[in-house]
C-alpha positions in Angstrom: 0.0 0.0 0.0 1.3 3.4 -1.0 1.5 6.0 1.7 1.0 9.7 0.8 1.4 12.8 3.0 -0.7 15.8 2.1 0.8 19.1 3.4 -1.6 22.0 3.5 -0.3 25.6 3.1 -3.5 27.5 2.3 -4.2 29.2 -1.0 -7.3 29.6 -3.1 -8.1 25.9 -2.8 -8.7 26.3 0.9 -10.2 29.8 0.8 -13.6 31.0 2.0 -15.4 34.4 1.9 -14.1 36.9 4.5 -14.9 40.5 5.1 -12.1 41.7 2.8 -12.4 39.0 0.2 -11.4 35.4 -0.3 -8.8 34.1 2.1 -7.7 30.7 3.3 -10.2 29.4 5.9 -10.9 25.7 5.5 -9.8 23.5 8.3 -7.6 20.5 7.5 -10.6 18.1 8.3 -12.8 20.1 5.8 -10.1 20.0 3.1 -9.4 16.3 3.7 -13.0 15.3 2.8 -12.3 16.2 -0.8 -9.3 13.7 -1.0 -11.3 10.7 -2.0 -9.0 7.7 -2.6 -9.0 4.0 -3.0 -8.4 1.5 -0.2 -5.0 0.6 -1.7 -3.5 4.0 -0.7 -3.1 5.6 2.7 -3.3 9.4 2.9 -2.3 11.4 6.0 -2.7 15.2 6.4 -0.7 17.9 8.1 -1.1 21.7 8.2 2.1 23.6 7.6 0.7 27.1 7.2 -2.5 28.7 6.1 -1.8 31.7 3.9 -2.5 33.2 0.5 0.4 32.2 -1.6 1.1 35.9 -2.3 2.4 36.0 1.2 4.6 32.9 0.7 8.3 33.5 1.5 11.5 31.6 0.7 11.7 30.6 4.3 8.4 28.8 3.8 10.1 26.7 1.1 12.6 25.6 3.8 9.7 24.6 6.1 8.2 22.4 3.4 11.5 20.9 2.4 12.5 20.0 5.9 9.2 18.3 6.7 9.4 16.3 3.5 13.0 15.3 4.2 12.2 14.3 7.7 9.3 12.1 6.5 11.0 10.6 3.4 11.2 7.1 5.0 7.6 7.1 6.2 5.9 8.1 2.9 6.2 7.1 -0.8 4.9 10.5 -2.2 3.9 13.9 -1.0 1.2 16.4 -2.1 1.3 20.1 -1.2 -1.8 22.1 -1.6 -0.8 25.7 -2.4 -2.0 28.9 -3.9 -1.3 29.5 -7.6 0.3 32.9 -7.5 3.7 31.8 -6.2 3.3 28.0 -6.9 6.0 28.0 -9.7 8.5 29.7 -7.3 7.8 27.1 -4.6 8.1 24.3 -7.1 11.5 25.6 -8.2 12.6 26.2 -4.7 11.7 22.7 -3.6 13.4 21.3 -6.7 16.7 22.6 -5.5 16.3 22.1 -1.8 15.2 18.5 -2.3 17.4 17.7 -5.3 18.3 14.0 -5.4 15.4 12.9 -3.1 13.9 9.8 -4.7 10.3 10.7 -4.0 7.4 12.1 -6.0 6.4 15.5 -4.7 3.2 17.0 -6.2 2.1 20.6 -5.8 -1.5 21.5 -6.7 -4.1 24.1 -6.0 -7.0 25.7 -7.9 -8.3 28.8 -9.4 -11.6 28.5 -7.6 -12.0 27.4 -3.9 -12.8 23.7 -3.4 -16.0 24.5 -1.5 -17.6 26.4 -4.4 -20.2 24.7 -6.6 -18.2 25.2 -9.8 -14.5 24.7 -9.1 -11.4 23.1 -10.7 -10.2 22.1 -7.2 -11.8 18.7 -7.1 -10.3 17.6 -10.4 -6.9 18.9 -9.4 -7.0 17.1 -6.1 -8.0 13.8 -7.8 -5.3 14.2 -10.5 -2.7 15.0 -7.8 -3.6 11.8 -5.9 -3.5 9.8 -9.2 0.0 11.1 -10.1 1.3 10.7 -6.6 0.1 7.1 -6.5 1.0 6.0 -10.0 3.7 8.1 -11.6 6.7 6.6 -9.8 8.9 9.5 -11.1 11.1 11.2 -8.5 11.1 15.0 -8.4 8.9 18.0 -7.9 5.9 18.5 -10.2 3.0 20.8 -10.5 -0.3 19.0 -11.3 -2.9 21.3 -12.7 -5.8 21.0 -15.2 -5.0 17.4 -16.1 -1.3 18.0 -16.8 1.9 17.3 -14.8 4.7 19.8 -15.3 8.2 19.6 -14.1 8.7 22.0 -11.1 11.5 24.0 -12.6 9.7 24.5 -15.9 6.3 25.7 -14.8 5.0 29.3 -15.2 1.6 30.7 -14.4 0.3 32.6 -17.4 -3.4 32.9 -16.7 -5.2 34.5 -13.7 -8.7 33.0 -14.1 -8.8 30.1 -16.5 -8.4 26.6 -15.2 -5.4 25.9 -17.4 -3.3 28.4 -15.5 0.1 26.9 -16.0 2.3 26.1 -19.0 5.4 24.0 -19.3 8.1 26.3 -20.7 10.9 24.9 -22.9 10.2 21.4 -21.7 7.7 18.6 -22.5 4.7 18.0 -20.3 5.4 15.0 -18.1 2.0 13.4 -18.0 -1.7 13.7 -18.9 -4.0 12.7 -16.1 -7.6 11.5 -16.4 -10.2 9.8 -14.2 -8.0 7.5 -12.1 -5.7 7.1 -15.1 -2.3 8.5 -16.1 -0.4 8.6 -19.4 3.3 9.4 -19.1 4.2 11.6 -22.0 7.9 12.2 -21.2 10.2 10.4 -18.8 13.0 12.7 -17.5 16.4 11.1 -17.5 17.7 10.2 -14.0 20.0 12.9 -12.8 23.1 12.3 -10.8 23.1 14.8 -7.9 25.6 17.5 -9.0 25.9 19.0 -5.5 25.2 17.8 -1.9 21.7 18.5 -0.6 21.7 21.8 1.1 18.9 23.4 3.2 19.6 27.1 2.8 18.2 30.1 1.2 19.6 33.6 0.8 16.7 35.9 -0.3 18.9 39.0 -0.9 18.5 39.0 -4.7 16.8 41.5 -7.0 14.9 40.9 -10.3 15.1 43.7 -12.8 13.0 43.9 -15.9 14.7 46.1 -18.6 12.6 48.6 -20.6 13.5 51.5 -22.9 14.4 54.4 -20.7 15.6 52.5 -17.6 18.2 54.6 -15.8 21.6 53.2 -15.1 21.5 54.9 -11.7 19.5 51.9 -10.3 22.7 49.9 -10.5 24.3 52.2 -7.9 21.5 51.5 -5.5 21.7 47.7 -6.2 25.4 47.7 -5.5 24.6 48.5 -1.9 21.4 46.5 -1.4 21.7 43.1 -3.1 23.9 40.0 -3.2 22.8 38.9 -6.6 20.9 40.4 -9.6 18.8 38.8 -12.2 18.1 40.8 -15.3 15.2 40.1 -17.7 16.9 41.4 -20.8 15.5 42.1 -24.2 15.4 39.3 -26.8 18.5 37.2 -26.9 20.2 38.8 -23.9 20.8 42.3 -25.0 21.0 45.4 -22.9 21.3 49.0 -24.2 24.7 50.6 -24.2 23.9 53.9 -25.9 22.7 56.9 -24.0 21.5 55.0 -21.0 24.3 52.5 -20.7 23.2 49.5 -18.7 26.1 47.3 -19.7 28.5 49.4 -17.6 26.2 48.9 -14.7 26.5 45.2 -15.1 30.3 45.5 -15.2 30.3 47.7 -12.1 28.3 45.1 -10.1 30.5 42.2 -11.3 33.6 44.1 -10.3 32.2 44.2 -6.8 31.7 40.4 -6.7 27.9 40.6 -7.2 26.7 38.0 -9.7 24.5 39.2 -12.5 22.3 36.5 -14.1 21.0 37.3 -17.6 17.7 35.9 -18.8 15.2 37.1 -21.3 11.7 38.5 -21.2 10.7 36.0 -24.0 9.1 32.9 -22.5 10.2 30.5 -25.2 13.5 29.4 -26.7 16.0 31.0 -24.2 18.8 33.2 -25.3 22.0 33.4 -27.2 24.2 36.3 -26.0 26.8 35.8 -28.7 24.4 36.5 -31.6 24.2 40.3 -31.4 26.6 43.0 -30.2 24.1 44.1 -27.6 24.3 40.7 -26.0 28.0 40.1 -26.6 28.8 43.3 -24.6 26.8 42.0 -21.7 28.7 38.7 -21.7 32.0 40.5 -21.9 30.9 42.6 -18.9 30.5 39.5 -16.9 26.8 38.7 -17.2 26.1 35.0 -16.6 23.7 33.5 -19.2 20.9 31.3 -17.9 20.2 29.7 -21.2 16.5 28.5 -21.4 15.8 28.6 -17.6 12.6 30.5 -16.6 12.7 33.4 -14.3 11.0 31.6 -11.4 13.6 28.9 -11.4 16.5 31.4 -11.7 15.2 33.3 -8.7 15.0 30.2 -6.5 18.3 28.7 -7.8 20.3 31.9 -7.2 18.9 32.2 -3.6 19.9 28.6 -3.0 23.4 29.0 -4.5 24.1 32.3 -2.6 23.3 30.5 0.7 26.3 28.3 0.0 28.9 30.5 -1.6 29.9 34.0 -2.6 32.7 33.0 -4.9 31.9 34.3 -8.5 33.3 31.3 -10.3 31.5 28.8 -8.1 28.2 30.8 -8.5 28.5 30.7 -12.3 29.3 27.0 -12.3 26.4 26.1 -10.1 23.9 28.4 -12.0 24.9 26.8 -15.3 24.9 23.2 -14.0 21.6 21.6 -14.8 19.7 20.7 -11.6 16.2 19.1 -11.7 16.3 19.5 -15.5 16.0 23.3 -15.2 18.5 23.9 -18.0 19.0 22.3 -21.4 21.7 24.5 -22.9 24.0 27.4 -22.5 
């Protein structure tokens, strides 16, 4: 008999009407009633927190990861009920914190509370149970709207529709129906590239570039961050005429602050060597993140910075594939 532990963290799935709007309010006993399962699986429940996922913090990822790690010998799989707004960040964070753990970890939630008459929550709960029981694929996954997505490759792209998440630059892992699962893509088994480490350094900043952005922001960041992620234009380019952002990158790098370069384009990653505007960023010390998504980069940089401040080590760890977060540089 498979044993599954459900960890409740709040989110829309557990929300009820409050004076100021929807907020998590279901008790664990009320939520547990919706987890209908066969007699050949045992399901236990534990409340970790009860918050809207907008309020989820990196320290909460550590709480989840440590509980799963401590219970790895008692349970075959884990399900986390979670709000959708930061679900992709949590999925990425857990992918790094629990890298190498040979367990299936499923994160699910809903766009509409489970207690409402019309809701996607009941299907997502059933699909999460099915995947946790039958997939036998280690790693962290988001299960939503009948699909299983690798934790480091999921992005929320819709605020209302039931198909809220997409898999970016990576195949969908599985399609899930009524008590049935079809594996569409089996990730290759990874060798743990680094020892498991339970640590997070949240002192990072995410900067989205736009025409007119002042280089003066880099002076502020120099004093207030330990790592910078830049969502660049197109293939990794930053302006160097008039408002010169490339020199800002160079200034931060000279101070030992890693600058990770990604792109605002969701699909196909980046190639910083293709255009002069990208090549100058690379020459200034910007670290390319290939086809990683922003949510994964944020979580990975926090995890890496909790272990080292050495620029060469940071670059090596960022550019080493972990939990299939990166296919190319």
